[in-house]
C-alpha positions in Angstrom: 10.5 38.1 -26.3 9.7 34.4 -25.4 9.3 35.4 -21.8 6.7 37.9 -22.9 4.8 35.2 -24.8 4.7 32.9 -21.8 3.8 35.8 -19.5 0.6 36.6 -21.4 -0.4 33.5 -23.3 0.0 30.8 -20.6 -1.8 32.6 -17.8 -4.6 30.0 -18.4 -2.7 27.4 -16.4 -3.0 29.6 -13.3 -6.8 29.6 -13.9 -7.0 25.9 -14.6 -5.0 25.0 -11.6 -7.4 26.8 -9.2 -10.5 25.9 -11.2 -11.4 29.6 -11.4 -14.3 29.3 -13.9 -16.0 32.6 -13.2 -18.0 35.0 -15.4 -16.3 38.3 -16.3 -18.1 41.4 -15.0 -17.1 44.3 -17.3 -18.1 47.9 -16.7 -20.3 48.7 -19.6 -22.6 51.1 -21.4 -25.4 50.4 -24.0 -25.2 51.1 -27.7 -28.9 51.0 -28.2 -28.9 47.4 -29.7 -29.3 45.5 -26.5 -25.6 45.0 -26.2 -23.4 45.9 -23.2 -20.6 47.8 -24.8 -17.2 49.3 -24.0 -15.0 50.9 -26.6 -11.8 48.9 -27.0 -9.1 51.2 -28.1 -6.3 51.4 -30.6 -3.4 48.9 -31.0 -0.2 49.1 -33.0 0.5 45.5 -34.2 4.1 46.5 -35.1 4.9 45.8 -31.4 3.9 42.2 -31.8 7.3 41.1 -33.2 8.8 41.8 -29.8 6.0 40.5 -27.6 2.4 39.4 -28.2 -0.2 42.1 -28.3 -3.1 41.4 -25.9 -6.6 42.9 -26.1 -7.6 44.5 -22.9 -11.2 45.6 -23.5 -14.4 43.7 -24.4 -18.1 43.8 -24.3 -20.8 41.1 -23.9 -23.9 40.5 -26.0 -26.3 38.6 -23.8 -29.5 39.1 -25.8 -29.0 38.3 -29.5 -26.6 36.7 -31.9 -28.1 38.5 -35.0 -24.8 40.4 -35.5 -22.9 37.1 -35.9 -23.6 33.7 -37.3 -22.7 32.1 -34.0 -25.7 30.3 -32.6 -25.7 31.1 -28.9 -27.6 33.3 -26.5 -24.5 34.5 -24.7 -21.7 35.8 -27.0 -18.5 37.3 -25.9 -17.3 40.1 -28.2 -13.8 41.6 -28.5 -13.3 44.8 -30.5 -10.3 46.9 -31.3 -8.8 49.2 -33.9 -5.5 47.9 -35.4 -2.7 49.9 -37.1 0.8 49.0 -38.3 3.5 51.6 -38.1 6.3 49.2 -39.1 7.0 49.6 -42.9 8.5 46.0 -43.0 6.1 43.7 -44.8 4.9 41.2 -42.2 1.9 39.0 -41.7 0.3 38.6 -38.3 -1.6 35.9 -36.4 -4.5 36.4 -34.1 -4.7 33.7 -31.4 -7.6 33.1 -29.0 -6.0 31.1 -26.2 -9.0 29.3 -24.8 -11.1 26.3 -25.9 -14.1 28.2 -27.2 -17.0 26.3 -28.7 -16.7 28.4 -31.9 -15.3 31.8 -32.9 -15.5 34.2 -35.7 -13.2 37.1 -36.6 -14.1 40.1 -38.9 -11.8 42.8 -40.2 -13.0 46.1 -41.6 -10.1 47.9 -43.3 -10.3 51.7 -43.4 -10.2 51.4 -47.2 -12.2 48.3 -47.9 -15.2 46.1 -47.1 -15.7 44.1 -43.9 -14.7 40.4 -44.4 -14.2 37.3 -42.2 -10.6 36.5 -41.5 -9.2 33.2 -42.7 -8.7 30.5 -40.0 -5.4 28.8 -39.4 -5.0 25.1 -38.6 -3.9 25.3 -34.9 -5.2 23.9 -31.6 -6.5 27.3 -30.6 -8.8 29.3 -32.9 -6.3 31.4 -34.9 -6.6 33.8 -37.8 -4.2 35.3 -40.3 -4.1 39.1 -40.7 -2.3 40.7 -43.6 -0.5 44.0 -42.9 -1.8 45.3 -46.3 -5.3 45.6 -44.8 -4.2 47.7 -41.9 -5.2 50.0 -40.4 -8.6 48.3 -39.8 -11.3 47.6 -37.2 -11.4 44.0 -35.9 -14.3 42.2 -34.2 -14.2 38.8 -32.5 -17.3 36.9 -31.7 -16.7 34.1 -29.2 -19.1 31.3 -28.1 -18.1 29.8 -24.7 -20.2 26.7 -25.3 -22.7 27.3 -22.5 -20.4 27.7 -19.6 -18.6 30.7 -18.0 -15.1 31.5 -19.1 -12.1 33.0 -17.5 -10.8 36.5 -18.5 -8.4 35.4 -21.2 -7.7 38.0 -23.8 -7.0 37.4 -27.5 -3.5 38.0 -28.7 -1.7 39.1 -31.9 1.7 37.8 -32.9 3.9 38.4 -35.8 3.9 35.2 -37.8 7.5 34.3 -37.1 7.1 34.9 -33.4 3.9 32.8 -33.4 5.7 29.8 -35.0 8.4 29.9 -32.3 5.9 30.3 -29.5 3.6 27.5 -30.8 6.5 25.1 -31.1 7.6 25.9 -27.6 4.1 25.5 -26.2 3.6 22.2 -28.0 6.9 20.8 -26.6 6.3 21.8 -23.0 2.7 20.8 -22.9 3.4 17.5 -24.7 6.0 16.6 -22.2 3.7 17.5 -19.3 0.8 15.5 -20.7 3.1 12.6 -21.4 4.3 12.5 -17.8 0.8 12.5 -16.5 -0.3 9.8 -19.0 2.7 7.6 -17.9 1.7 8.1 -14.2 -1.8 7.0 -15.1 -0.6 3.9 -16.9 1.9 3.0 -14.2 -0.7 3.3 -11.4 -3.2 1.4 -13.4 -0.6 -1.4 -13.6 0.0 -1.1 -9.9 -3.8 -1.5 -9.3 -4.0 -4.6 -11.4 -1.0 -6.0 -9.6 -1.9 -5.1 -6.0 -5.6 -4.4 -6.1 -5.4 -1.5 -3.8 -8.2 1.0 -4.4 -6.1 4.1 -4.0 -4.3 3.3 -7.2 -7.6 3.3 -9.1 -8.7 6.5 -7.4 -5.5 8.1 -8.4 -5.9 7.1 -12.0 -9.4 8.6 -12.1 -8.2 11.8 -10.4 -5.3 12.1 -12.8 -7.5 11.4 -15.9 -10.0 14.1 -14.8 -7.2 16.6 -14.3 -5.6 15.6 -17.6 -8.9 16.1 -19.4 -9.2 19.6 -17.9 -5.7 20.5 -18.9 -6.0 19.2 -22.5 -9.3 21.0 -22.8 -7.8 24.2 -21.5 -4.9 23.9 -23.9 -7.2 23.7 -26.8 -6.3 20.2 -28.0 -9.7 18.8 -27.5 -13.0 20.6 -27.1 -15.4 19.0 -24.6 -19.0 19.9 -24.5 -20.2 21.6 -21.3 -21.5 18.5 -19.4 -18.2 16.6 -19.9 -15.9 19.4 -18.8 -18.2 19.9 -15.7 -17.9 16.2 -14.9 -14.1 16.3 -15.3 -13.7 19.4 -13.2 -16.0 18.3 -10.4 -15.0 14.6 -10.7 -11.4 15.5 -9.9 -12.4 16.7 -6.4 -14.5 13.6 -5.8 -11.8 11.2 -6.9 -9.3 13.2 -4.8 -11.5 12.5 -1.7 -11.7 8.8 -2.5 -7.9 8.6 -3.0 -7.1 10.5 0.2 -9.7 8.5 2.2 -8.4 5.2 1.0 -4.8 6.2 1.7 -5.2 7.8 5.1 -8.5 6.8 6.7 -9.7 3.6 8.2 -12.5 2.4 10.4 -11.0 4.3 13.4 -11.7 7.7 11.7 -15.5 7.6 11.6 -16.1 11.3 11.8 -13.7 12.1 9.0 -15.3 9.3 7.0 -18.7 10.9 7.5 -17.3 14.3 6.4 -15.7 12.7 3.4 -19.0 11.1 2.2 -20.9 14.4 2.9 -18.5 16.3 0.7 -18.8 13.7 -2.0 -22.6 14.0 -1.9 -22.4 17.8 -2.1 -19.9 17.6 -5.0 -22.2 15.2 -6.9 -25.1 17.6 -6.5 -22.9 20.5 -7.6 -21.9 18.6 -10.8 -25.5 17.7 -11.6 -26.6 21.2 -11.0 -24.0 22.6 -13.3 -24.5 20.0 -16.0 -28.2 20.9 -16.2 -27.6 24.6 -15.6 -29.6 24.5 -12.4 -27.1 26.4 -10.2 -24.2 28.8 -10.7 -20.8 27.5 -11.6 -19.4 29.0 -8.5 -21.0 26.1 -6.6 -18.8 23.7 -8.5 -15.7 25.8 -7.8 -16.7 25.9 -4.1 -17.2 22.1 -3.9 -13.9 21.3 -5.6 -12.1 23.8 -3.3 -13.8 22.2 -0.3 -12.6 18.8 -1.4 -9.0 20.0 -1.7 -9.3 21.8 1.7 -10.6 18.6 3.4 -7.8 16.5 1.8 -5.2 19.0 3.1 -6.8 19.0 6.6 -6.9 15.2 6.6 -3.3 14.9 5.6 -2.2 17.3 8.3 -4.3 15.4 10.9 -2.9 12.0 9.9 0.7 13.4 9.7 0.4 14.4 13.4 -0.6 10.8 14.1 2.6 9.6 12.4 1.2 8.6 8.9 4.3 9.0 6.6 2.3 9.0 3.4 0.6 12.2 4.4 4.0 14.0 4.0 4.1 13.2 0.3 0.5 14.4 -0.2 1.2 17.7 1.5 4.4 18.0 -0.5 2.3 17.7 -3.7 0.0 20.5 -2.6 2.9 22.6 -1.4 4.6 22.4 -4.8 1.3 23.3 -6.5 0.7 26.3 -4.2 4.3 27.5 -4.7 4.0 27.2 -8.4 0.8 29.3 -8.4 2.4 31.9 -6.2 5.4 32.1 -8.5 3.1 32.6 -11.5 1.6 35.6 -9.9 5.0 37.3 -10.4 4.9 37.1 -14.2 3.8 40.7 -14.5 7.4 41.5 -13.9 9.2 41.2 -17.2 12.3 39.6 -15.7 10.3 36.8 -14.2 8.0 36.1 -17.1 9.4 32.6 -17.5 7.5 31.7 -14.4 4.2 31.8 -16.4 4.7 28.1 -16.9 5.0 27.3 -13.2 1.3 26.4 -12.6 1.4 23.9 -15.4 4.7 22.4 -14.2 3.3 22.5 -10.6 0.3 20.4 -11.7 2.5 17.9 -13.4 4.8 17.6 -10.4 1.8 17.2 -8.1 0.6 14.2 -10.0 4.1 12.7 -9.9 4.4 13.3 -6.2 0.9 11.8 -5.6 2.0 8.8 -7.7 5.1 8.4 -5.5 2.8 8.5 -2.4 0.7 5.7 -3.9 3.9 3.6 -4.4 5.1 4.4 -0.9 1.8 3.4 0.6 1.9 0.1 -1.4 5.4 -0.5 -0.1 4.3 0.1 3.5 1.4 -2.2 3.0 3.6 -4.9 1.6 6.1 -4.5 4.4 3.3 -4.6 7.0 2.0 -7.7 5.3 5.5 -9.2 5.3 6.0 -8.4 8.9 2.6 -10.0 9.8 3.6 -13.0 7.7 6.9 -13.3 9.5 5.2 -13.0 12.8 2.7 -15.6 11.8 5.5 -17.8 10.6 7.3 -17.4 13.9 4.1 -18.2 15.8 3.4 -21.2 13.5 6.9 -22.6 14.2 5.7 -23.0 17.8 3.1 -25.4 16.5 4.4 -26.8 13.3 7.7 -28.0 12.0 9.5 -25.9 9.4 8.9 -28.5 6.7 5.2 -28.4 7.4 5.0 -24.7 7.0 7.0 -24.9 3.8 4.8 -27.5 2.3 1.7 -25.6 3.2 3.1 -22.5 1.6 3.5 -24.7 -1.6 -0.2 -25.5 -1.5 -0.1 -28.9 0.3 -2.7 -29.8 2.8 -1.8 -29.9 6.5 -2.7 -33.6 6.6 0.0 -34.5 4.0 2.9 -32.8 5.9 3.5 -35.6 8.4 3.6 -39.4 8.1 0.3 -41.1 8.9 0.0 -44.8 9.6 1.7 -47.4 11.7 5.4 -47.7 12.6 7.9 -48.9 15.2 8.9 -46.3 17.7 10.7 -46.0 21.1 8.5 -43.9 23.4 9.9 -41.8 26.3 7.6 -40.8 29.1 8.8 -38.2 31.6 7.2 -37.1 34.8 8.1 -34.7 37.6 7.4 -36.3 41.0 5.8 -34.3 43.8 5.3 -31.3 41.5 2.2 -30.4 43.5 4.6 -29.3 46.3 6.0 -26.5 44.2 4.5 -23.0 44.5 2.1 -22.6 41.5 3.6 -19.3 40.3 7.1 -20.9 40.5 5.9 -24.2 38.9 4.6 -22.3 35.8 8.0 -20.7 35.2 9.9 -23.9 36.1 8.0 -26.2 33.7 8.0 -23.5 31.0 11.8 -23.4 31.1 12.1 -27.2 31.4 9.9 -28.1 28.5 11.5 -25.4 26.3 14.9 -27.0 26.8 13.4 -30.5 26.2 12.0 -29.3 22.9 15.4 -27.9 22.0 17.0 -31.2 22.8 14.6 -33.4 20.8 14.9 -31.0 17.8 18.6 -31.7 17.4 19.5 -33.3 14.1 16.2 -32.1 12.5 16.1 -32.5 8.7 13.2 -32.2 6.3 14.5 -34.7 3.7 14.6 -37.3 4.9 12.4 -36.5 7.8 14.8 -36.8 10.7 15.3 -35.6 14.3 16.3 -36.8 17.7 12.6 -37.3 18.7 9.1 -36.1 18.1 7.1 -34.5 20.9 3.7 -36.2 21.3 2.4 -33.9 24.0 3.1 -32.0 27.2 0.9 -33.1 30.1 1.1 -30.6 33.0 4.2 -31.9 34.7 4.8 -34.7 32.2 6.4 -34.9 28.7 5.8 -37.6 26.1 7.9 -38.1 23.0 8.8 -40.8 20.4 12.2 -41.8 18.8 12.5 -43.1 15.3 8.9 -42.4 14.3 7.6 -40.3 12.7 11.1 -38.8 12.6 13.9 -41.2 11.9 16.7 -41.3 14.5 20.0 -39.7 13.2 21.7 -43.0 13.8 20.1 -45.8 11.7 22.7 -48.5 12.4 21.8 -51.6 14.4 20.8 -50.4 17.9 21.3 -46.8 16.9 17.7 -45.6 17.6 17.7 -47.4 20.9 21.0 -45.8 21.9 19.6 -42.4 20.8 16.6 -42.9 23.0 18.6 -43.8 26.1 21.0 -40.9 25.6 18.0 -38.6 25.1 16.4 -39.8 28.4 19.7 -39.2 30.3 20.0 -35.7 28.8 16.5 -34.9 29.8 17.2 -35.9 33.4 20.3 -33.7 33.4 18.2 -30.8 32.0 15.7 -31.4 34.8 18.4 -31.3 37.4 19.9 -28.1 36.2 16.5 -26.4 36.1 15.7 -27.8 39.5 18.8 -26.2 40.9 18.2 -22.9 39.1 14.8 -22.6 40.7 16.0 -23.9 44.1 13.8 -27.0 44.1 16.4 -29.5 45.4 14.8 -32.0 47.7 11.3 -31.0 46.7 10.8 -32.6 43.3 12.4 -35.5 41.5 11.8 -37.0 38.1 11.0 -40.5 36.7 11.2 -41.6 33.1 10.3 -44.7 31.2 11.5 -46.1 27.8 9.6 -48.7 25.8 9.5 -50.0 22.3 6.4 -51.0 20.3 4.0 -50.2 17.5 2.4 -46.7 17.2 -0.2 -45.2 14.9 0.0 -41.6 13.7 -3.0 -39.6 12.3 -4.7 -36.3 11.8 -8.3 -36.1 13.3 -11.1 -35.5 10.9 -12.6 -32.8 13.1 -11.1 -29.4 13.9 -8.8 -28.3 15.4 -6.6 -30.6 13.3 -3.7 -31.7 15.5 -1.2 -34.4 14.6 -1.4 -37.2 17.2 0.0 -40.6 18.0 -1.2 -43.5 20.1 -0.2 -47.2 20.4 1.6 -49.8 22.4 4.9 -48.0 22.7 3.3 -44.9 24.3 1.3 -47.0 26.8 4.3 -49.1 27.8 6.5 -46.0 28.2 4.1 -44.6 30.7 3.9 -48.0 32.5 7.7 -48.1 32.8 7.7 -44.5 34.1 5.2 -45.6 36.8 7.4 -48.6 37.6 10.4 -46.2 38.1 8.3 -44.1 40.6 7.2 -47.3 42.5 10.8 -48.5 42.6 12.0 -45.2 44.0 9.4 -45.3 46.8 10.0 -48.9 47.7 13.8 -48.2 48.0 13.2 -44.8 49.6 15.3 -43.2 46.9 15.6 -39.4 46.7 16.9 -39.5 43.2 15.9 -39.3 39.6 15.2 -42.7 38.0 15.0 -44.0 34.5 13.4 -47.4 33.7 14.2 -49.0 30.4 12.4 -51.9 28.8 14.7 -54.9 28.3 13.9 -55.0 24.6 15.3 -51.5 24.2 18.5 -52.0 26.2 19.3 -55.4 24.8 19.1 -54.0 21.2 22.2 -51.8 22.1 25.5 -52.9 20.5 27.2 -54.8 23.3 25.3 -52.9 25.9 27.5 -49.9 25.6 25.5 -47.9 28.2 25.9 -48.9 31.8 22.5 -49.5 33.4 21.4 -51.6 36.4 19.5 -54.8 35.6 16.4 -55.5 37.7 14.8 -58.9 38.1 11.1 -58.1 38.3 10.2 -61.6 39.7 12.7 -61.2 42.6 11.3 -57.9 43.5 7.7 -59.0 43.1 7.0 -56.2 40.6 5.1 -56.4 37.3 5.0 -53.8 34.6 1.4 -53.2 33.7 0.5 -54.0 30.0 3.8 -55.9 29.7 3.1 -59.3 31.4 6.0 -61.0 29.6 8.6 -58.6 31.0 11.0 -60.5 33.4 13.7 -57.9 33.6 14.2 -54.2 33.1 17.1 -51.8 33.4 17.3 -48.7 35.5 19.4 -45.7 36.0 19.4 -44.0 39.4 20.9 -40.5 39.2 21.4 -38.6 42.5 22.3 -35.4 40.6 25.4 -33.3 40.6 26.9 -30.9 43.0 25.9 -27.3 42.4 29.4 -26.5 41.2 29.3 -29.3 38.6 25.8 -28.4 37.6 26.7 -24.8 37.0 29.7 -25.8 35.0 27.4 -28.1 32.8 25.0 -25.2 32.3 
């Protein structure tokens, strides 16, 4: 019995789901009063306790409402003769399952006067019929409110069956409306959190669809312009949603087609609101919007857009549900009458999932871009600088600015011009990369500490400072100086290994200079903002590196040479590193910018054998 109720009563969801708002076109005759008329037939209401009894015939009065109190120029009239062959006392309920603007029902018993049936408090227009007045002739006058209506026939239930059916309908529709409302609230919250436009477009699309469903279910009556806006607006908001989800600046033709359809849909809505064009134009515009959305989803799916799968899944579920509902004429499958309504609810849920997946993809893409940017920034900034900038600090506050004592190391490759340019690029790229790895050893953010700080790379040269701005790992007496000399020796070993790897033995050698003095660190006031240092230590380090090169030439040394300022070496605890002492006066040398220097210390490294070098690597 309940399957029969669903089969007949809820066919409206099929109509709503495809927006089939079309005028009925009955075959008719004329009764001489200006009314197209077709005789209805006879119905036995005793059958309604098994399944609802549905009227099949009607006629339309398009000329006058004088036969009814309804105030409209287009009245839909149902007429039938009712009888009751069941001797069991039973009351009946007449239900008109569509949101008519207003209705009236009149009963003319065979033995009695014509009277208006009492109305029941129900979301649809419903009337109570007493079996004591049957047999009788019944008339229904229906005002569609100014817009065309689908062919939905009035139905008669036994009162007990009507109560069961009404409770079932309220439960299923309430759950469905609640799910859609939850999806709207959820996506509104997502929009407020992420500010992605497709969340807002989804909300407007779902609200329009929900308004049509609630109106069709009879819970709320909307006047003609509002329901036209809701129906047509659903197609427009669907286009906005699909466009924002799937299209970007690279899809200009599809964007133009989208905006053209939006313009046509707006014109169709305006034309229907003001009764300028037929309602079929609105049906066509909404259908075109859905068709464009499906085409766009298929097109983007072929291009690898994963979100398109979920949109297509939503439309597939809706299409299958509509197809299933067409089978409700078979009694055994009458339960499928609810499938269009369920399909609409599932579609909104699947679309909501698509919004969330798109947001997730956007966030993952942004995270990947952020990680990539972070990795690229690590090539320019220290980790603690990036961390502090993420916390809102200015770049200028991420490194110490001001004066300090530092030990500068200047490194240069001698005769680098003799190296083939294409080979030189790869050689110095590898060399300086290993230098940076070495000076980064012992890096800490709090306190700011590392083996050295790179000041700059200069073609075939490398300049760095020890103990400022980064503190040396060893802060004991002579610790920074020892760290500087060990760093210089390690850099020479790195140079030798790279020289062997690139087969540059005998072509290029290196010289290095170490000196101690004041430095000043700062950020420039003009862009690009790049942390820089200058001062006595840096100048002296380059001068001692020049001295090492002159010394190698004067002694005809084919070796790598390190020159260390005496102030640096003599600060070591008991001169724990073995270097050769040079008397500058005896050699007749003078270190530029260090006129008081009488001695310095050098290390002459002739390199390792290939076997030992490979083992060290």
